N, CA, C and O atoms as a Maestro MAE file, in Angstrom:
{
 s_m_m2io_version
 :::
 2.0.0
}

f_m_ct {
 s_m_title
 :::
 protein
 m_atom[340] {
  # First column is atom index #
  i_m_mmod_type
  r_m_x_coord
  r_m_y_coord
  r_m_z_coord
  i_m_residue_number
  s_m_chain_name
  s_m_pdb_residue_name
  s_m_pdb_atom_name
  i_m_atomic_number
  :::
  1 25 23.515 -2.250 12.181 1 A "UNK " " N  " 7
  2 3 24.529 -3.408 11.746 1 A "UNK " " CA " 6
  3 2 24.896 -3.893 12.770 1 A "UNK " " C  " 6
  4 15 25.054 -3.134 13.726 1 A "UNK " " O  " 8
  5 25 25.187 -5.472 12.942 2 A "UNK " " N  " 7
  6 3 25.573 -5.949 13.944 2 A "UNK " " CA " 6
  7 2 27.001 -6.094 14.083 2 A "UNK " " C  " 6
  8 15 27.659 -6.257 13.056 2 A "UNK " " O  " 8
  9 25 27.678 -6.053 15.410 3 A "UNK " " N  " 7
  10 3 29.000 -6.047 15.757 3 A "UNK " " CA " 6
  11 2 29.458 -7.204 15.229 3 A "UNK " " C  " 6
  12 15 28.928 -8.315 15.259 3 A "UNK " " O  " 8
  13 25 30.965 -6.707 14.515 4 A "UNK " " N  " 7
  14 3 31.549 -8.000 13.533 4 A "UNK " " CA " 6
  15 2 32.540 -8.559 14.312 4 A "UNK " " C  " 6
  16 15 33.001 -9.643 13.957 4 A "UNK " " O  " 8
  17 25 33.104 -7.825 15.670 5 A "UNK " " N  " 7
  18 3 34.057 -8.271 16.365 5 A "UNK " " CA " 6
  19 2 33.609 -8.780 17.713 5 A "UNK " " C  " 6
  20 15 32.416 -8.696 18.004 5 A "UNK " " O  " 8
  21 25 34.407 -9.259 18.488 6 A "UNK " " N  " 7
  22 3 34.204 -9.491 20.047 6 A "UNK " " CA " 6
  23 2 35.258 -8.763 20.862 6 A "UNK " " C  " 6
  24 15 36.195 -8.162 20.337 6 A "UNK " " O  " 8
  25 25 35.078 -8.837 22.037 7 A "UNK " " N  " 7
  26 3 35.923 -7.983 22.940 7 A "UNK " " CA " 6
  27 2 36.600 -8.824 24.066 7 A "UNK " " C  " 6
  28 15 35.816 -9.554 24.673 7 A "UNK " " O  " 8
  29 25 37.644 -8.857 24.383 8 A "UNK " " N  " 7
  30 3 38.255 -9.155 25.521 8 A "UNK " " CA " 6
  31 2 38.635 -8.015 26.433 8 A "UNK " " C  " 6
  32 15 39.223 -7.017 26.018 8 A "UNK " " O  " 8
  33 25 38.318 -8.177 27.556 9 A "UNK " " N  " 7
  34 3 38.172 -7.070 28.931 9 A "UNK " " CA " 6
  35 2 39.396 -7.803 29.862 9 A "UNK " " C  " 6
  36 15 39.491 -9.015 30.050 9 A "UNK " " O  " 8
  37 25 40.120 -6.970 30.285 10 A "UNK " " N  " 7
  38 3 41.031 -7.418 31.323 10 A "UNK " " CA " 6
  39 2 40.681 -6.160 32.490 10 A "UNK " " C  " 6
  40 15 40.683 -4.935 32.370 10 A "UNK " " O  " 8
  41 25 40.362 -7.132 33.754 11 A "UNK " " N  " 7
  42 3 40.492 -6.373 34.915 11 A "UNK " " CA " 6
  43 2 41.491 -6.663 36.001 11 A "UNK " " C  " 6
  44 15 41.978 -7.793 36.031 11 A "UNK " " O  " 8
  45 25 41.881 -5.701 36.966 12 A "UNK " " N  " 7
  46 3 42.701 -5.756 37.729 12 A "UNK " " CA " 6
  47 2 43.864 -5.554 37.224 12 A "UNK " " C  " 6
  48 15 44.086 -4.742 36.326 12 A "UNK " " O  " 8
  49 25 44.931 -6.476 37.909 13 A "UNK " " N  " 7
  50 3 46.150 -6.585 37.341 13 A "UNK " " CA " 6
  51 2 46.575 -6.931 36.018 13 A "UNK " " C  " 6
  52 15 47.651 -6.651 35.490 13 A "UNK " " O  " 8
  53 25 45.209 -7.838 35.347 14 A "UNK " " N  " 7
  54 3 45.554 -8.046 34.021 14 A "UNK " " CA " 6
  55 2 45.455 -6.937 33.101 14 A "UNK " " C  " 6
  56 15 45.984 -7.031 31.993 14 A "UNK " " O  " 8
  57 25 44.850 -5.927 33.437 15 A "UNK " " N  " 7
  58 3 44.790 -4.681 32.494 15 A "UNK " " CA " 6
  59 2 46.378 -4.281 32.482 15 A "UNK " " C  " 6
  60 15 46.911 -4.009 31.406 15 A "UNK " " O  " 8
  61 25 47.019 -4.256 33.540 16 A "UNK " " N  " 7
  62 3 48.574 -3.904 33.522 16 A "UNK " " CA " 6
  63 2 49.402 -4.781 32.662 16 A "UNK " " C  " 6
  64 15 50.305 -4.332 31.957 16 A "UNK " " O  " 8
  65 25 49.083 -6.047 32.728 17 A "UNK " " N  " 7
  66 3 49.577 -6.924 31.880 17 A "UNK " " CA " 6
  67 2 49.602 -6.808 30.248 17 A "UNK " " C  " 6
  68 15 50.516 -6.962 29.438 17 A "UNK " " O  " 8
  69 25 48.173 -6.461 30.096 18 A "UNK " " N  " 7
  70 3 47.758 -6.482 28.775 18 A "UNK " " CA " 6
  71 2 48.278 -4.901 28.354 18 A "UNK " " C  " 6
  72 15 48.332 -4.666 27.147 18 A "UNK " " O  " 8
  73 25 48.562 -4.094 29.062 19 A "UNK " " N  " 7
  74 3 48.788 -2.620 28.710 19 A "UNK " " CA " 6
  75 2 47.628 -2.061 28.193 19 A "UNK " " C  " 6
  76 15 47.872 -1.186 27.361 19 A "UNK " " O  " 8
  77 25 46.424 -2.269 28.404 20 A "UNK " " N  " 7
  78 3 45.268 -1.908 28.034 20 A "UNK " " CA " 6
  79 2 43.876 -2.328 28.616 20 A "UNK " " C  " 6
  80 15 43.957 -3.453 29.108 20 A "UNK " " O  " 8
  81 25 42.593 -1.769 28.720 21 A "UNK " " N  " 7
  82 3 41.401 -2.367 29.520 21 A "UNK " " CA " 6
  83 2 40.780 -3.494 28.386 21 A "UNK " " C  " 6
  84 15 40.019 -4.377 28.782 21 A "UNK " " O  " 8
  85 25 41.158 -3.392 26.985 22 A "UNK " " N  " 7
  86 3 40.138 -4.323 26.334 22 A "UNK " " CA " 6
  87 2 40.977 -4.419 24.917 22 A "UNK " " C  " 6
  88 15 41.844 -3.647 24.508 22 A "UNK " " O  " 8
  89 25 40.552 -5.374 24.419 23 A "UNK " " N  " 7
  90 3 41.158 -5.819 22.822 23 A "UNK " " CA " 6
  91 2 39.943 -6.111 22.101 23 A "UNK " " C  " 6
  92 15 38.993 -6.696 22.622 23 A "UNK " " O  " 8
  93 25 39.966 -5.730 20.970 24 A "UNK " " N  " 7
  94 3 38.920 -6.019 19.931 24 A "UNK " " CA " 6
  95 2 39.583 -7.139 19.228 24 A "UNK " " C  " 6
  96 15 40.764 -7.022 18.901 24 A "UNK " " O  " 8
  97 25 38.851 -8.322 18.944 25 A "UNK " " N  " 7
  98 3 39.325 -9.449 18.464 25 A "UNK " " CA " 6
  99 2 38.376 -10.154 17.438 25 A "UNK " " C  " 6
  100 15 37.167 -10.028 17.631 25 A "UNK " " O  " 8
  101 25 38.799 -10.867 16.390 26 A "UNK " " N  " 7
  102 3 38.059 -11.764 15.722 26 A "UNK " " CA " 6
  103 2 37.185 -12.640 16.391 26 A "UNK " " C  " 6
  104 15 37.817 -13.180 17.298 26 A "UNK " " O  " 8
  105 25 35.912 -13.061 16.352 27 A "UNK " " N  " 7
  106 3 35.303 -14.087 16.923 27 A "UNK " " CA " 6
  107 2 35.941 -15.543 16.587 27 A "UNK " " C  " 6
  108 15 36.516 -15.733 15.515 27 A "UNK " " O  " 8
  109 25 35.824 -16.403 17.418 28 A "UNK " " N  " 7
  110 3 36.119 -17.969 17.015 28 A "UNK " " CA " 6
  111 2 36.410 -18.376 18.268 28 A "UNK " " C  " 6
  112 15 36.259 -17.620 19.228 28 A "UNK " " O  " 8
  113 25 36.923 -19.794 18.405 29 A "UNK " " N  " 7
  114 3 37.190 -20.749 19.426 29 A "UNK " " CA " 6
  115 2 38.292 -19.908 20.239 29 A "UNK " " C  " 6
  116 15 39.202 -19.330 19.645 29 A "UNK " " O  " 8
  117 25 38.143 -19.874 21.710 30 A "UNK " " N  " 7
  118 3 38.963 -19.136 22.526 30 A "UNK " " CA " 6
  119 2 40.538 -19.673 22.399 30 A "UNK " " C  " 6
  120 15 41.418 -18.931 22.835 30 A "UNK " " O  " 8
  121 25 40.890 -20.915 21.824 31 A "UNK " " N  " 7
  122 3 42.069 -21.130 21.798 31 A "UNK " " CA " 6
  123 2 42.680 -20.435 20.595 31 A "UNK " " C  " 6
  124 15 43.845 -20.038 20.618 31 A "UNK " " O  " 8
  125 25 41.939 -20.300 19.617 32 A "UNK " " N  " 7
  126 3 42.540 -19.477 18.249 32 A "UNK " " CA " 6
  127 2 42.344 -17.942 18.554 32 A "UNK " " C  " 6
  128 15 43.092 -17.171 17.952 32 A "UNK " " O  " 8
  129 25 41.517 -17.477 19.332 33 A "UNK " " N  " 7
  130 3 41.491 -16.136 19.664 33 A "UNK " " CA " 6
  131 2 42.787 -15.687 20.199 33 A "UNK " " C  " 6
  132 15 43.425 -14.790 19.647 33 A "UNK " " O  " 8
  133 25 43.328 -16.494 21.622 34 A "UNK " " N  " 7
  134 3 44.434 -16.235 22.429 34 A "UNK " " CA " 6
  135 2 45.618 -16.731 21.448 34 A "UNK " " C  " 6
  136 15 46.749 -16.406 21.810 34 A "UNK " " O  " 8
  137 25 45.516 -17.414 20.355 35 A "UNK " " N  " 7
  138 3 46.597 -17.467 19.706 35 A "UNK " " CA " 6
  139 2 47.164 -16.556 18.760 35 A "UNK " " C  " 6
  140 15 48.279 -16.580 18.237 35 A "UNK " " O  " 8
  141 25 46.085 -15.634 18.603 36 A "UNK " " N  " 7
  142 3 46.362 -14.410 17.696 36 A "UNK " " CA " 6
  143 2 46.884 -13.031 18.541 36 A "UNK " " C  " 6
  144 15 47.230 -12.038 17.900 36 A "UNK " " O  " 8
  145 25 46.918 -13.043 20.063 37 A "UNK " " N  " 7
  146 3 47.418 -11.893 20.663 37 A "UNK " " CA " 6
  147 2 48.762 -12.201 21.424 37 A "UNK " " C  " 6
  148 15 49.127 -13.377 21.432 37 A "UNK " " O  " 8
  149 25 49.369 -11.456 21.930 38 A "UNK " " N  " 7
  150 3 50.612 -11.764 22.580 38 A "UNK " " CA " 6
  151 2 50.815 -12.803 23.466 38 A "UNK " " C  " 6
  152 15 49.942 -13.003 24.310 38 A "UNK " " O  " 8
  153 25 51.780 -13.489 23.439 39 A "UNK " " N  " 7
  154 3 51.786 -14.960 23.953 39 A "UNK " " CA " 6
  155 2 52.053 -14.943 25.526 39 A "UNK " " C  " 6
  156 15 51.526 -15.794 26.244 39 A "UNK " " O  " 8
  157 25 52.831 -14.016 26.008 40 A "UNK " " N  " 7
  158 3 52.887 -13.579 27.637 40 A "UNK " " CA " 6
  159 2 51.424 -13.209 28.064 40 A "UNK " " C  " 6
  160 15 51.094 -13.550 29.200 40 A "UNK " " O  " 8
  161 25 50.429 -12.491 27.214 41 A "UNK " " N  " 7
  162 3 49.284 -11.979 27.628 41 A "UNK " " CA " 6
  163 2 48.556 -13.502 27.891 41 A "UNK " " C  " 6
  164 15 47.968 -13.751 28.943 41 A "UNK " " O  " 8
  165 25 48.664 -14.319 26.959 42 A "UNK " " N  " 7
  166 3 47.744 -15.413 26.646 42 A "UNK " " CA " 6
  167 2 48.066 -16.224 27.736 42 A "UNK " " C  " 6
  168 15 47.056 -16.670 28.279 42 A "UNK " " O  " 8
  169 25 49.110 -16.569 28.243 43 A "UNK " " N  " 7
  170 3 49.721 -17.403 29.187 43 A "UNK " " CA " 6
  171 2 48.964 -17.024 30.345 43 A "UNK " " C  " 6
  172 15 48.265 -17.846 30.937 43 A "UNK " " O  " 8
  173 25 49.082 -15.631 30.760 44 A "UNK " " N  " 7
  174 3 48.426 -14.864 32.187 44 A "UNK " " CA " 6
  175 2 47.032 -15.298 31.940 44 A "UNK " " C  " 6
  176 15 46.464 -15.892 32.856 44 A "UNK " " O  " 8
  177 25 46.442 -15.099 30.899 45 A "UNK " " N  " 7
  178 3 44.883 -15.059 30.697 45 A "UNK " " CA " 6
  179 2 44.599 -16.687 31.158 45 A "UNK " " C  " 6
  180 15 43.684 -17.008 31.916 45 A "UNK " " O  " 8
  181 25 45.291 -17.369 30.722 46 A "UNK " " N  " 7
  182 3 45.043 -19.138 30.975 46 A "UNK " " CA " 6
  183 2 45.483 -19.647 32.491 46 A "UNK " " C  " 6
  184 15 45.557 -20.845 32.767 46 A "UNK " " O  " 8
  185 25 45.772 -18.559 33.467 47 A "UNK " " N  " 7
  186 3 46.224 -19.363 34.495 47 A "UNK " " CA " 6
  187 2 45.093 -19.678 35.114 47 A "UNK " " C  " 6
  188 15 43.976 -19.210 34.893 47 A "UNK " " O  " 8
  189 25 45.486 -20.698 36.102 48 A "UNK " " N  " 7
  190 3 44.430 -21.356 36.720 48 A "UNK " " CA " 6
  191 2 43.329 -20.619 37.691 48 A "UNK " " C  " 6
  192 15 42.187 -21.063 37.804 48 A "UNK " " O  " 8
  193 25 43.724 -19.614 38.281 49 A "UNK " " N  " 7
  194 3 43.306 -18.783 39.100 49 A "UNK " " CA " 6
  195 2 42.091 -17.474 38.526 49 A "UNK " " C  " 6
  196 15 41.232 -16.929 39.219 49 A "UNK " " O  " 8
  197 25 42.367 -17.259 37.179 50 A "UNK " " N  " 7
  198 3 41.748 -16.535 36.237 50 A "UNK " " CA " 6
  199 2 40.332 -17.092 36.086 50 A "UNK " " C  " 6
  200 15 40.091 -18.214 35.640 50 A "UNK " " O  " 8
  201 25 39.317 -16.112 36.542 51 A "UNK " " N  " 7
  202 3 37.984 -16.452 36.207 51 A "UNK " " CA " 6
  203 2 37.550 -15.844 34.788 51 A "UNK " " C  " 6
  204 15 38.161 -14.883 34.321 51 A "UNK " " O  " 8
  205 25 36.638 -16.348 34.224 52 A "UNK " " N  " 7
  206 3 36.098 -15.800 32.994 52 A "UNK " " CA " 6
  207 2 34.768 -15.700 32.978 52 A "UNK " " C  " 6
  208 15 34.091 -16.637 33.401 52 A "UNK " " O  " 8
  209 25 34.114 -14.407 32.429 53 A "UNK " " N  " 7
  210 3 32.654 -14.101 32.352 53 A "UNK " " CA " 6
  211 2 32.194 -13.752 30.940 53 A "UNK " " C  " 6
  212 15 32.479 -12.661 30.446 53 A "UNK " " O  " 8
  213 25 31.536 -14.604 30.338 54 A "UNK " " N  " 7
  214 3 31.335 -14.208 28.920 54 A "UNK " " CA " 6
  215 2 29.655 -13.540 28.976 54 A "UNK " " C  " 6
  216 15 28.615 -14.106 29.312 54 A "UNK " " O  " 8
  217 25 29.868 -12.233 28.540 55 A "UNK " " N  " 7
  218 3 28.404 -11.427 28.260 55 A "UNK " " CA " 6
  219 2 28.031 -11.482 29.908 55 A "UNK " " C  " 6
  220 15 26.898 -11.851 30.214 55 A "UNK " " O  " 8
  221 25 28.813 -11.181 30.767 56 A "UNK " " N  " 7
  222 3 28.261 -10.973 32.181 56 A "UNK " " CA " 6
  223 2 28.120 -12.111 33.012 56 A "UNK " " C  " 6
  224 15 27.917 -11.936 34.214 56 A "UNK " " O  " 8
  225 25 28.208 -13.372 32.490 57 A "UNK " " N  " 7
  226 3 27.893 -14.681 33.268 57 A "UNK " " CA " 6
  227 2 29.141 -15.395 33.620 57 A "UNK " " C  " 6
  228 15 29.887 -15.620 32.667 57 A "UNK " " O  " 8
  229 25 29.480 -15.750 34.649 58 A "UNK " " N  " 7
  230 3 30.771 -16.185 35.040 58 A "UNK " " CA " 6
  231 2 30.681 -17.920 34.525 58 A "UNK " " C  " 6
  232 15 29.707 -18.625 34.788 58 A "UNK " " O  " 8
  233 25 31.665 -18.311 33.902 59 A "UNK " " N  " 7
  234 3 31.773 -19.701 33.124 59 A "UNK " " CA " 6
  235 2 32.746 -20.500 33.931 59 A "UNK " " C  " 6
  236 15 33.773 -20.057 34.445 59 A "UNK " " O  " 8
  237 25 32.289 -21.774 33.983 60 A "UNK " " N  " 7
  238 3 33.084 -22.876 34.908 60 A "UNK " " CA " 6
  239 2 33.900 -23.505 34.174 60 A "UNK " " C  " 6
  240 15 34.884 -24.024 34.700 60 A "UNK " " O  " 8
  241 25 33.677 -23.606 32.771 61 A "UNK " " N  " 7
  242 3 34.440 -24.599 31.538 61 A "UNK " " CA " 6
  243 2 34.974 -23.459 30.733 61 A "UNK " " C  " 6
  244 15 34.122 -22.759 30.184 61 A "UNK " " O  " 8
  245 25 36.247 -23.143 30.561 62 A "UNK " " N  " 7
  246 3 36.747 -22.282 29.431 62 A "UNK " " CA " 6
  247 2 36.817 -22.877 28.279 62 A "UNK " " C  " 6
  248 15 36.544 -22.242 27.261 62 A "UNK " " O  " 8
  249 25 37.248 -24.387 28.216 63 A "UNK " " N  " 7
  250 3 37.647 -25.236 27.090 63 A "UNK " " CA " 6
  251 2 36.739 -24.890 26.071 63 A "UNK " " C  " 6
  252 15 37.119 -24.667 24.921 63 A "UNK " " O  " 8
  253 25 35.343 -24.823 26.489 64 A "UNK " " N  " 7
  254 3 34.427 -24.740 25.046 64 A "UNK " " CA " 6
  255 2 33.918 -23.480 24.746 64 A "UNK " " C  " 6
  256 15 32.818 -23.316 24.217 64 A "UNK " " O  " 8
  257 25 34.728 -22.522 25.085 65 A "UNK " " N  " 7
  258 3 34.097 -20.980 24.776 65 A "UNK " " CA " 6
  259 2 34.461 -20.687 23.237 65 A "UNK " " C  " 6
  260 15 35.543 -20.761 22.656 65 A "UNK " " O  " 8
  261 25 33.488 -20.416 22.888 66 A "UNK " " N  " 7
  262 3 33.286 -19.831 21.218 66 A "UNK " " CA " 6
  263 2 32.799 -18.629 21.298 66 A "UNK " " C  " 6
  264 15 31.671 -18.348 21.702 66 A "UNK " " O  " 8
  265 25 33.776 -17.740 20.848 67 A "UNK " " N  " 7
  266 3 33.377 -16.159 20.795 67 A "UNK " " CA " 6
  267 2 32.572 -15.954 19.449 67 A "UNK " " C  " 6
  268 15 32.954 -16.400 18.366 67 A "UNK " " O  " 8
  269 25 31.472 -15.265 19.635 68 A "UNK " " N  " 7
  270 3 30.573 -14.723 18.433 68 A "UNK " " CA " 6
  271 2 30.816 -13.275 18.287 68 A "UNK " " C  " 6
  272 15 31.417 -12.754 19.227 68 A "UNK " " O  " 8
  273 25 30.525 -12.634 17.451 69 A "UNK " " N  " 7
  274 3 30.235 -11.347 17.060 69 A "UNK " " CA " 6
  275 2 29.631 -10.710 17.960 69 A "UNK " " C  " 6
  276 15 28.538 -11.193 18.254 69 A "UNK " " O  " 8
  277 25 30.047 -9.470 18.713 70 A "UNK " " N  " 7
  278 3 29.498 -8.870 19.654 70 A "UNK " " CA " 6
  279 2 29.749 -9.447 21.059 70 A "UNK " " C  " 6
  280 15 29.448 -8.733 22.015 70 A "UNK " " O  " 8
  281 25 30.218 -10.544 21.256 71 A "UNK " " N  " 7
  282 3 30.478 -11.093 22.567 71 A "UNK " " CA " 6
  283 2 31.338 -10.275 23.271 71 A "UNK " " C  " 6
  284 15 32.065 -9.485 22.670 71 A "UNK " " O  " 8
  285 25 31.344 -10.399 24.836 72 A "UNK " " N  " 7
  286 3 32.403 -9.774 25.565 72 A "UNK " " CA " 6
  287 2 32.839 -10.800 26.491 72 A "UNK " " C  " 6
  288 15 32.074 -11.342 27.289 72 A "UNK " " O  " 8
  289 25 34.221 -11.092 26.367 73 A "UNK " " N  " 7
  290 3 34.644 -11.861 27.482 73 A "UNK " " CA " 6
  291 2 35.794 -11.455 28.391 73 A "UNK " " C  " 6
  292 15 36.981 -11.277 28.121 73 A "UNK " " O  " 8
  293 25 35.133 -11.357 29.538 74 A "UNK " " N  " 7
  294 3 36.084 -10.491 30.688 74 A "UNK " " CA " 6
  295 2 37.030 -11.681 31.660 74 A "UNK " " C  " 6
  296 15 36.589 -12.780 31.997 74 A "UNK " " O  " 8
  297 25 38.311 -11.185 31.969 75 A "UNK " " N  " 7
  298 3 38.942 -11.980 32.441 75 A "UNK " " CA " 6
  299 2 39.368 -11.462 33.961 75 A "UNK " " C  " 6
  300 15 39.982 -10.421 34.196 75 A "UNK " " O  " 8
  301 25 38.942 -12.347 34.856 76 A "UNK " " N  " 7
  302 3 39.102 -11.787 36.232 76 A "UNK " " CA " 6
  303 2 40.001 -12.374 37.081 76 A "UNK " " C  " 6
  304 15 39.832 -13.559 37.371 76 A "UNK " " O  " 8
  305 25 40.982 -11.726 37.559 77 A "UNK " " N  " 7
  306 3 42.059 -12.089 38.428 77 A "UNK " " CA " 6
  307 2 41.475 -12.535 39.827 77 A "UNK " " C  " 6
  308 15 40.386 -12.117 40.221 77 A "UNK " " O  " 8
  309 25 42.247 -13.392 40.544 78 A "UNK " " N  " 7
  310 3 41.907 -13.494 42.201 78 A "UNK " " CA " 6
  311 2 41.876 -11.872 42.691 78 A "UNK " " C  " 6
  312 15 42.610 -10.952 42.330 78 A "UNK " " O  " 8
  313 25 40.775 -11.871 43.628 79 A "UNK " " N  " 7
  314 3 40.976 -10.747 44.451 79 A "UNK " " CA " 6
  315 2 41.725 -10.642 45.616 79 A "UNK " " C  " 6
  316 15 41.699 -11.537 46.461 79 A "UNK " " O  " 8
  317 25 42.329 -9.723 45.731 80 A "UNK " " N  " 7
  318 3 43.254 -9.669 47.068 80 A "UNK " " CA " 6
  319 2 43.072 -8.379 47.573 80 A "UNK " " C  " 6
  320 15 42.245 -7.549 47.195 80 A "UNK " " O  " 8
  321 25 44.129 -8.249 48.687 81 A "UNK " " N  " 7
  322 3 44.117 -6.856 49.450 81 A "UNK " " CA " 6
  323 2 43.166 -6.669 50.455 81 A "UNK " " C  " 6
  324 15 42.789 -7.667 51.070 81 A "UNK " " O  " 8
  325 25 42.650 -5.431 50.770 82 A "UNK " " N  " 7
  326 3 41.781 -5.400 51.939 82 A "UNK " " CA " 6
  327 2 42.327 -4.087 52.696 82 A "UNK " " C  " 6
  328 15 43.146 -3.311 52.203 82 A "UNK " " O  " 8
  329 25 41.763 -3.965 53.934 83 A "UNK " " N  " 7
  330 3 41.987 -3.001 54.726 83 A "UNK " " CA " 6
  331 2 43.236 -2.810 55.411 83 A "UNK " " C  " 6
  332 15 43.643 -3.737 56.112 83 A "UNK " " O  " 8
  333 25 43.990 -1.625 55.308 84 A "UNK " " N  " 7
  334 3 45.180 -1.786 56.184 84 A "UNK " " CA " 6
  335 2 45.195 -0.944 57.436 84 A "UNK " " C  " 6
  336 15 45.105 0.276 57.294 84 A "UNK " " O  " 8
  337 25 45.293 -1.426 58.576 85 A "UNK " " N  " 7
  338 3 45.164 -0.397 59.566 85 A "UNK " " CA " 6
  339 2 46.134 -0.412 60.701 85 A "UNK " " C  " 6
  340 15 46.069 0.447 61.579 85 A "UNK " " O  " 8
  :::
 }
 m_bond[339] {
  # First column is bond index #
  i_m_from
  i_m_to
  i_m_order
  :::
  1 1 2 1
  2 2 3 1
  3 3 4 2
  4 3 5 1
  5 5 6 1
  6 6 7 1
  7 7 8 2
  8 7 9 1
  9 9 10 1
  10 10 11 1
  11 11 12 2
  12 11 13 1
  13 13 14 1
  14 14 15 1
  15 15 16 2
  16 15 17 1
  17 17 18 1
  18 18 19 1
  19 19 20 2
  20 19 21 1
  21 21 22 1
  22 22 23 1
  23 23 24 2
  24 23 25 1
  25 25 26 1
  26 26 27 1
  27 27 28 2
  28 27 29 1
  29 29 30 1
  30 30 31 1
  31 31 32 2
  32 31 33 1
  33 33 34 1
  34 34 35 1
  35 35 36 2
  36 35 37 1
  37 37 38 1
  38 38 39 1
  39 39 40 2
  40 39 41 1
  41 41 42 1
  42 42 43 1
  43 43 44 2
  44 43 45 1
  45 45 46 1
  46 46 47 1
  47 47 48 2
  48 47 49 1
  49 49 50 1
  50 50 51 1
  51 51 52 2
  52 51 53 1
  53 53 54 1
  54 54 55 1
  55 55 56 2
  56 55 57 1
  57 57 58 1
  58 58 59 1
  59 59 60 2
  60 59 61 1
  61 61 62 1
  62 62 63 1
  63 63 64 2
  64 63 65 1
  65 65 66 1
  66 66 67 1
  67 67 68 2
  68 67 69 1
  69 69 70 1
  70 70 71 1
  71 71 72 2
  72 71 73 1
  73 73 74 1
  74 74 75 1
  75 75 76 2
  76 75 77 1
  77 77 78 1
  78 78 79 1
  79 79 80 2
  80 79 81 1
  81 81 82 1
  82 82 83 1
  83 83 84 2
  84 83 85 1
  85 85 86 1
  86 86 87 1
  87 87 88 2
  88 87 89 1
  89 89 90 1
  90 90 91 1
  91 91 92 2
  92 91 93 1
  93 93 94 1
  94 94 95 1
  95 95 96 2
  96 95 97 1
  97 97 98 1
  98 98 99 1
  99 99 100 2
  100 99 101 1
  101 101 102 1
  102 102 103 1
  103 103 104 2
  104 103 105 1
  105 105 106 1
  106 106 107 1
  107 107 108 2
  108 107 109 1
  109 109 110 1
  110 110 111 1
  111 111 112 2
  112 111 113 1
  113 113 114 1
  114 114 115 1
  115 115 116 2
  116 115 117 1
  117 117 118 1
  118 118 119 1
  119 119 120 2
  120 119 121 1
  121 121 122 1
  122 122 123 1
  123 123 124 2
  124 123 125 1
  125 125 126 1
  126 126 127 1
  127 127 128 2
  128 127 129 1
  129 129 130 1
  130 130 131 1
  131 131 132 2
  132 131 133 1
  133 133 134 1
  134 134 135 1
  135 135 136 2
  136 135 137 1
  137 137 138 1
  138 138 139 1
  139 139 140 2
  140 139 141 1
  141 141 142 1
  142 142 143 1
  143 143 144 2
  144 143 145 1
  145 145 146 1
  146 146 147 1
  147 147 148 2
  148 147 149 1
  149 149 150 1
  150 150 151 1
  151 151 152 2
  152 151 153 1
  153 153 154 1
  154 154 155 1
  155 155 156 2
  156 155 157 1
  157 157 158 1
  158 158 159 1
  159 159 160 2
  160 159 161 1
  161 161 162 1
  162 162 163 1
  163 163 164 2
  164 163 165 1
  165 165 166 1
  166 166 167 1
  167 167 168 2
  168 167 169 1
  169 169 170 1
  170 170 171 1
  171 171 172 2
  172 171 173 1
  173 173 174 1
  174 174 175 1
  175 175 176 2
  176 175 177 1
  177 177 178 1
  178 178 179 1
  179 179 180 2
  180 179 181 1
  181 181 182 1
  182 182 183 1
  183 183 184 2
  184 183 185 1
  185 185 186 1
  186 186 187 1
  187 187 188 2
  188 187 189 1
  189 189 190 1
  190 190 191 1
  191 191 192 2
  192 191 193 1
  193 193 194 1
  194 194 195 1
  195 195 196 2
  196 195 197 1
  197 197 198 1
  198 198 199 1
  199 199 200 2
  200 199 201 1
  201 201 202 1
  202 202 203 1
  203 203 204 2
  204 203 205 1
  205 205 206 1
  206 206 207 1
  207 207 208 2
  208 207 209 1
  209 209 210 1
  210 210 211 1
  211 211 212 2
  212 211 213 1
  213 213 214 1
  214 214 215 1
  215 215 216 2
  216 215 217 1
  217 217 218 1
  218 218 219 1
  219 219 220 2
  220 219 221 1
  221 221 222 1
  222 222 223 1
  223 223 224 2
  224 223 225 1
  225 225 226 1
  226 226 227 1
  227 227 228 2
  228 227 229 1
  229 229 230 1
  230 230 231 1
  231 231 232 2
  232 231 233 1
  233 233 234 1
  234 234 235 1
  235 235 236 2
  236 235 237 1
  237 237 238 1
  238 238 239 1
  239 239 240 2
  240 239 241 1
  241 241 242 1
  242 242 243 1
  243 243 244 2
  244 243 245 1
  245 245 246 1
  246 246 247 1
  247 247 248 2
  248 247 249 1
  249 249 250 1
  250 250 251 1
  251 251 252 2
  252 251 253 1
  253 253 254 1
  254 254 255 1
  255 255 256 2
  256 255 257 1
  257 257 258 1
  258 258 259 1
  259 259 260 2
  260 259 261 1
  261 261 262 1
  262 262 263 1
  263 263 264 2
  264 263 265 1
  265 265 266 1
  266 266 267 1
  267 267 268 2
  268 267 269 1
  269 269 270 1
  270 270 271 1
  271 271 272 2
  272 271 273 1
  273 273 274 1
  274 274 275 1
  275 275 276 2
  276 275 277 1
  277 277 278 1
  278 278 279 1
  279 279 280 2
  280 279 281 1
  281 281 282 1
  282 282 283 1
  283 283 284 2
  284 283 285 1
  285 285 286 1
  286 286 287 1
  287 287 288 2
  288 287 289 1
  289 289 290 1
  290 290 291 1
  291 291 292 2
  292 291 293 1
  293 293 294 1
  294 294 295 1
  295 295 296 2
  296 295 297 1
  297 297 298 1
  298 298 299 1
  299 299 300 2
  300 299 301 1
  301 301 302 1
  302 302 303 1
  303 303 304 2
  304 303 305 1
  305 305 306 1
  306 306 307 1
  307 307 308 2
  308 307 309 1
  309 309 310 1
  310 310 311 1
  311 311 312 2
  312 311 313 1
  313 313 314 1
  314 314 315 1
  315 315 316 2
  316 315 317 1
  317 317 318 1
  318 318 319 1
  319 319 320 2
  320 319 321 1
  321 321 322 1
  322 322 323 1
  323 323 324 2
  324 323 325 1
  325 325 326 1
  326 326 327 1
  327 327 328 2
  328 327 329 1
  329 329 330 1
  330 330 331 1
  331 331 332 2
  332 331 333 1
  333 333 334 1
  334 334 335 1
  335 335 336 2
  336 335 337 1
  337 337 338 1
  338 338 339 1
  339 339 340 2
  :::
 }
}
């Protein structure tokens, strides 16, 4: 039986903001999906430096994302840090 939901996956600091590593959501256009989650989290996810990967492929345009059943959309914050010496 096919997956009826999609998943939002949060990496790095976004996992802390979300309070979880992933959310199961109803499929649909990204703007509608984000309208159904916590507003503060949605604002963080739409930050200009956040990258998105749909089913493992980095996207250049988030505006046209339509999640289908079984899709995984990962939100990747900017990478920071490094070695301290």
